Structure formats: C-alpha cells, structure tokens
C-alpha positions as CSV (number, residue, x, y, z in Angstrom):
1,M,0.0,0.0,0.0
2,K,2.9,2.3,0.8
3,K,4.4,1.6,-2.6
4,Y,1.3,2.9,-4.4
5,A,1.1,6.0,-2.3
6,M,4.7,6.9,-3.2
7,E,4.0,6.3,-6.9
8,T,0.8,8.3,-6.8
9,S,2.5,11.3,-5.1
10,V,5.4,11.2,-7.7
11,G,2.9,11.0,-10.5
12,V,0.9,14.0,-9.1
13,F,4.2,16.0,-8.7
14,V,5.3,15.2,-12.3
15,L,1.8,16.2,-13.6
16,A,1.9,19.5,-11.8
17,G,5.4,20.2,-13.2
18,L,4.2,19.5,-16.7
19,L,1.2,21.8,-16.3
20,C,3.5,24.6,-15.1
21,V,5.8,24.1,-18.1
22,A,2.8,24.2,-20.4
23,Y,1.4,27.3,-18.8
24,L,4.8,29.1,-19.1
25,T,5.2,28.0,-22.7
26,V,1.8,29.6,-23.6
27,K,2.3,32.8,-21.7
28,L,6.0,33.4,-22.6
29,G,5.4,32.4,-26.2
30,K,2.4,34.8,-26.4
31,L,0.3,32.0,-27.8
32,E,-3.5,32.3,-27.8
33,I,-5.6,29.3,-26.9
34,V,-9.3,29.4,-27.7
35,G,-9.5,32.8,-29.3
36,G,-7.9,35.2,-26.9
37,D,-9.2,38.4,-25.3
38,G,-8.9,40.9,-28.1
39,Y,-10.0,41.8,-31.6
40,Q,-8.1,42.1,-34.9
41,V,-7.6,45.2,-37.1
42,T,-5.2,45.7,-40.0
43,A,-2.9,48.7,-40.8
44,K,-1.5,49.3,-44.3
45,F,2.1,50.7,-44.4
46,K,4.4,51.5,-47.2
47,D,7.4,50.2,-45.2
48,V,7.7,48.2,-42.0
49,T,11.4,47.7,-41.9
50,G,12.4,46.3,-38.5
51,L,8.9,45.6,-37.2
52,K,8.4,42.0,-36.0
53,N,5.5,39.7,-35.1
54,G,4.8,40.1,-31.4
55,A,5.9,43.7,-31.3
56,Y,3.7,45.7,-29.0
57,V,1.0,48.3,-29.9
58,E,0.6,51.3,-27.7
59,M,-1.7,54.3,-27.4
60,A,-0.8,57.3,-25.1
61,G,2.2,55.3,-23.7
62,V,0.0,52.3,-22.7
63,R,0.3,48.9,-24.3
64,I,-3.0,48.0,-25.9
65,G,-2.1,45.1,-28.1
66,R,0.5,43.3,-30.2
67,V,1.4,42.7,-33.9
68,S,-0.1,39.4,-34.9
69,G,1.3,39.2,-38.5
70,I,2.9,41.0,-41.3
71,R,2.3,40.2,-45.0
72,L,2.6,41.8,-48.4
73,D,-0.5,43.1,-50.2
74,P,0.0,41.7,-53.8
75,K,-2.1,44.5,-55.4
76,D,-0.1,47.6,-54.4
77,H,2.9,46.0,-52.7
78,A,2.2,47.6,-49.3
79,A,2.7,45.9,-46.0
80,L,-0.4,44.7,-44.2
81,V,0.2,44.5,-40.5
82,G,-2.3,42.6,-38.4
83,L,-2.9,44.1,-34.9
84,V,-4.6,42.3,-32.0
85,L,-6.0,45.0,-29.7
86,D,-7.4,44.6,-26.2
87,K,-11.2,44.1,-26.3
88,D,-11.8,47.2,-24.1
89,V,-9.9,49.5,-26.5
90,R,-12.0,51.1,-29.3
91,L,-10.4,53.0,-32.1
92,T,-12.0,55.7,-34.3
93,D,-12.1,55.1,-38.0
94,D,-9.6,57.9,-38.6
95,A,-7.0,56.7,-36.1
96,I,-3.3,57.0,-37.2
97,A,-0.9,54.1,-36.9
98,S,2.9,54.9,-36.8
99,I,5.9,52.7,-36.5
100,K,8.2,54.0,-33.8
101,T,11.4,52.8,-32.1
102,S,11.7,52.5,-28.4
103,G,14.9,54.4,-27.5
104,L,17.6,55.2,-30.0
105,I,18.2,51.7,-31.3
106,G,15.5,49.7,-29.6
107,D,12.8,47.5,-30.9
108,K,10.1,48.8,-33.3
109,F,6.5,49.1,-32.1
110,V,3.2,50.4,-33.4
111,K,1.9,53.6,-31.9
112,I,-1.8,54.4,-32.4
113,S,-2.9,58.1,-32.3
114,P,-6.6,58.7,-31.9
115,G,-8.4,60.5,-34.6
116,G,-11.1,63.2,-34.2
117,S,-14.0,61.1,-35.6
118,D,-16.9,59.9,-33.5
119,D,-17.3,56.8,-35.7
120,A,-15.6,53.6,-34.3
121,L,-13.4,51.3,-36.4
122,A,-15.1,48.0,-36.6
123,P,-13.3,44.8,-35.6
124,G,-11.6,43.5,-38.7
125,G,-11.4,47.0,-40.1
126,M,-8.4,48.7,-41.8
127,I,-6.4,51.6,-40.5
128,V,-5.4,53.5,-43.7
129,E,-3.8,56.6,-42.1
130,T,-0.3,55.3,-41.3
131,E,3.3,56.6,-41.0
132,S,6.1,54.2,-41.9
133,S,9.3,53.8,-39.9
134,V,12.3,56.0,-40.3
135,D,15.4,54.1,-41.0
136,L,18.3,55.5,-39.0
137,G,20.9,54.1,-41.5
138,D,19.2,55.9,-44.4
139,L,19.2,59.2,-42.5
140,I,22.9,58.9,-41.6
141,G,23.7,57.9,-45.2
142,K,21.9,60.9,-46.6
143,Y,23.6,63.2,-44.1
144,V,27.1,61.8,-44.7
145,F,26.7,61.8,-48.5
146,G,25.1,65.3,-48.7
147,G,21.5,64.3,-49.3
148,V,20.3,66.4,-46.4
149,K,20.5,70.2,-46.7
C-alpha cells in the first residue's frame, strides 16, 4: 500500500510540473488558446522595416495590443500589419498608426494616435492613415553623402 502511495505522489508531482511548463510556454510564447481576449484590425504601411511579429502596440504610452502578423499586399505592394488589440480599446475610423522605435536603437513598435471622428473602427477594419518607420541608417547615409540640406 505504501508503494502505491509513493508512486501516486510522484505522478501528481510530475503532472503538476508538466502543467506549469505548459502554462509558461503559452504565456511566454504569447500564444493564444481558444480565441484570446482581443480583436483584430489591419494597418496598411508603405514600409515596415524592423517591425516583427509580437511587437507591442501602444496608445498614449499604454500597451494595448500586439502585432499578430505581417504580410505583403499583392495589389499595391504595401505591407499589411495585423494588430490584435485589447477588447476594451476602441479606435476611431480615422486613427493613425505609426511605427516607432523604443529608444535610440531599440525594438520597433506600433503607436496608435486617436483621430477626431466619432465613428468607431469595426473589428476586422483597416487603418489607412499610417506613418512608416524612419530608417536610421538611411538618415545617416543621406547626411554623410550630402542628401540632407
């Protein structure tokens, strides 16, 4: 009887450890299981150099979502960036999405600036007012080689 009690307690301990590892994998990997707690919108940019999947989305300095995917629009060769936003955040249909850098050489993120409209952007909608990222290397190259006056 004592043998089965020891095996049962070891089994429960191993199962608890596996559940902890699975939980951390989902949370740290930013995976969504059964939908998630946000809604999707898309932003259309001319250039998204340096932006990565999983980058955060912020408004007024507060993180409100993340980048869920980046793909090329075959029609006009623009970058379509999928954004998953927190369900309690509502954007106006004239909101502006900009790609910014945290710090001087930090990671890129998407900054949302609210528009002045009273009409809300529907889930699955498109943000068309965008500002692409500024490439620091291009700026330095223009300055060094006389492109900036």
